[in-house]
ZADO-1210 file (C-alpha; in nm, 4 decimals, padded with zeros to 6 digits):
<atoms>
<atom x="08.6603" y="06.4643" z="25.3486" code="MET" pos="1"/>
<atom x="08.5162" y="06.7753" z="25.1890" code="MET" pos="2"/>
<atom x="08.4261" y="07.1263" z="25.2952" code="ASP" pos="3"/>
<atom x="08.0564" y="07.2116" z="25.2873" code="VAL" pos="4"/>
<atom x="07.9756" y="07.5836" z="25.2820" code="LEU" pos="5"/>
<atom x="07.6408" y="07.7441" z="25.3605" code="TYR" pos="6"/>
<atom x="07.5402" y="08.0945" z="25.2528" code="PHE" pos="7"/>
<atom x="07.2591" y="08.3417" z="25.3310" code="ALA" pos="8"/>
<atom x="06.9469" y="08.1861" z="25.4878" code="TRP" pos="9"/>
<atom x="07.0926" y="07.8357" z="25.4514" code="VAL" pos="10"/>
<atom x="07.3694" y="07.9402" z="25.6928" code="ARG" pos="11"/>
<atom x="07.1129" y="08.0967" z="25.9267" code="GLU" pos="12"/>
<atom x="06.8992" y="07.7807" z="25.9410" code="ARG" pos="13"/>
<atom x="07.1918" y="07.5437" z="25.9922" code="ILE" pos="14"/>
<atom x="07.3831" y="07.7807" z="26.2199" code="GLY" pos="15"/>
<atom x="07.7232" y="07.7248" z="26.0583" code="LEU" pos="16"/>
<atom x="07.9085" y="07.8995" z="25.7754" code="PRO" pos="17"/>
<atom x="08.1008" y="07.5804" z="25.6866" code="LYS" pos="18"/>
<atom x="08.1987" y="07.2379" z="25.8099" code="GLU" pos="19"/>
<atom x="08.4186" y="06.9472" z="25.7096" code="ARG" pos="20"/>
<atom x="08.2107" y="06.6448" z="25.6192" code="VAL" pos="21"/>
<atom x="08.3073" y="06.2831" z="25.5728" code="GLU" pos="22"/>
<atom x="08.0593" y="06.1258" z="25.3362" code="THR" pos="23"/>
<atom x="07.9985" y="05.8188" z="25.1252" code="ARG" pos="24"/>
<atom x="07.7539" y="06.0120" z="24.9054" code="ALA" pos="25"/>
<atom x="07.8106" y="05.9651" z="24.5327" code="ALA" pos="26"/>
<atom x="07.6031" y="06.2681" z="24.4257" code="THR" pos="27"/>
<atom x="07.4994" y="06.6046" z="24.5659" code="VAL" pos="28"/>
<atom x="07.1465" y="06.4686" z="24.6215" code="SER" pos="29"/>
<atom x="07.2845" y="06.1835" z="24.8337" code="GLU" pos="30"/>
<atom x="07.4888" y="06.4336" z="25.0359" code="LEU" pos="31"/>
<atom x="07.1759" y="06.6434" z="25.0925" code="VAL" pos="32"/>
<atom x="06.9908" y="06.3311" z="25.2108" code="ALA" pos="33"/>
<atom x="07.2750" y="06.2486" z="25.4539" code="GLU" pos="34"/>
<atom x="07.2830" y="06.6021" z="25.5911" code="LEU" pos="35"/>
<atom x="06.9028" y="06.6226" z="25.6172" code="SER" pos="36"/>
<atom x="06.8969" y="06.3031" z="25.8236" code="ALA" pos="37"/>
<atom x="07.1359" y="06.4523" z="26.0819" code="ARG" pos="38"/>
<atom x="06.9113" y="06.7027" z="26.2579" code="GLU" pos="39"/>
<atom x="06.5930" y="06.8992" z="26.2037" code="GLU" pos="40"/>
<atom x="06.7838" y="07.2205" z="26.1249" code="ARG" pos="41"/>
<atom x="06.9465" y="07.0504" z="25.8238" code="TYR" pos="42"/>
<atom x="06.6154" y="06.8994" z="25.7158" code="ALA" pos="43"/>
<atom x="06.4607" y="07.2484" z="25.7279" code="LEU" pos="44"/>
<atom x="06.7430" y="07.4058" z="25.5293" code="ALA" pos="45"/>
<atom x="06.7175" y="07.1409" z="25.2567" code="PHE" pos="46"/>
<atom x="06.3382" y="07.0999" z="25.2587" code="SER" pos="47"/>
<atom x="06.2888" y="07.2819" z="24.9260" code="ASP" pos="48"/>
<atom x="06.5705" y="07.2155" z="24.6803" code="LEU" pos="49"/>
<atom x="06.4040" y="07.4361" z="24.4184" code="THR" pos="50"/>
<atom x="06.5015" y="07.7276" z="24.6446" code="ALA" pos="51"/>
<atom x="06.8676" y="07.6232" z="24.6476" code="LEU" pos="52"/>
<atom x="07.1657" y="07.6280" z="24.4166" code="ARG" pos="53"/>
<atom x="07.4824" y="07.4246" z="24.4544" code="VAL" pos="54"/>
<atom x="07.8412" y="07.4830" z="24.3464" code="ALA" pos="55"/>
<atom x="08.1120" y="07.2167" z="24.3344" code="LEU" pos="56"/>
<atom x="08.4648" y="07.3536" z="24.3696" code="ASP" pos="57"/>
<atom x="08.3205" y="07.7003" z="24.2949" code="GLN" pos="58"/>
<atom x="08.1424" y="07.5981" z="23.9740" code="GLU" pos="59"/>
<atom x="07.7630" y="07.6056" z="23.9526" code="LEU" pos="60"/>
<atom x="07.6341" y="07.2517" z="23.9329" code="SER" pos="61"/>
<atom x="07.3267" y="07.0279" z="23.9644" code="ASP" pos="62"/>
<atom x="07.1975" y="06.8138" z="24.2490" code="PHE" pos="63"/>
<atom x="07.2551" y="06.4975" z="24.0423" code="ASP" pos="64"/>
<atom x="07.6222" y="06.5857" z="23.9876" code="ALA" pos="65"/>
<atom x="07.8823" y="06.3310" z="24.1058" code="PRO" pos="66"/>
<atom x="08.0967" y="06.4185" z="24.4077" code="LEU" pos="67"/>
<atom x="08.4015" y="06.2143" z="24.3155" code="GLU" pos="68"/>
<atom x="08.7127" y="06.4301" z="24.3480" code="GLY" pos="69"/>
<atom x="08.5167" y="06.7308" z="24.4760" code="VAL" pos="70"/>
<atom x="08.6821" y="06.9222" z="24.7618" code="ARG" pos="71"/>
<atom x="08.4188" y="07.1881" z="24.8267" code="GLU" pos="72"/>
<atom x="08.0388" y="07.1948" z="24.8066" code="VAL" pos="73"/>
<atom x="07.8529" y="07.5233" z="24.8567" code="ALA" pos="74"/>
<atom x="07.4788" y="07.5676" z="24.9065" code="PHE" pos="75"/>
<atom x="07.3132" y="07.9058" z="24.8537" code="PHE" pos="76"/>
<atom x="06.9858" y="08.0628" z="24.7417" code="PRO" pos="77"/>
<atom x="06.9547" y="08.1763" z="24.3787" code="PRO" pos="78"/>
<atom x="07.1095" y="08.5149" z="24.3135" code="MET" pos="79"/>
<atom x="06.8575" y="08.7856" z="24.2384" code="THR" pos="80"/>
<atom x="06.8986" y="09.0465" z="23.9657" code="GLY" pos="81"/>
<atom x="07.1376" y="09.3321" z="24.0040" code="GLY" pos="82"/>
</atoms>
């Protein structure tokens, strides 16, 4: 079990700020594929991965990163300058 968090427009498209997910995914990309297959709203949110960033246990990561031992996955758009 892991917590999956959604921020900004990702949260708006999916309609949830977070959820607990049981997954067999070995990588972030596999998790995205599982989530996208659930419903159209997930497929829409994950349709363009170049517009998304991912953090594993609050550390910026890549979509090919392994999920073993990870407790929290967060998806969010890239941060813009400040």
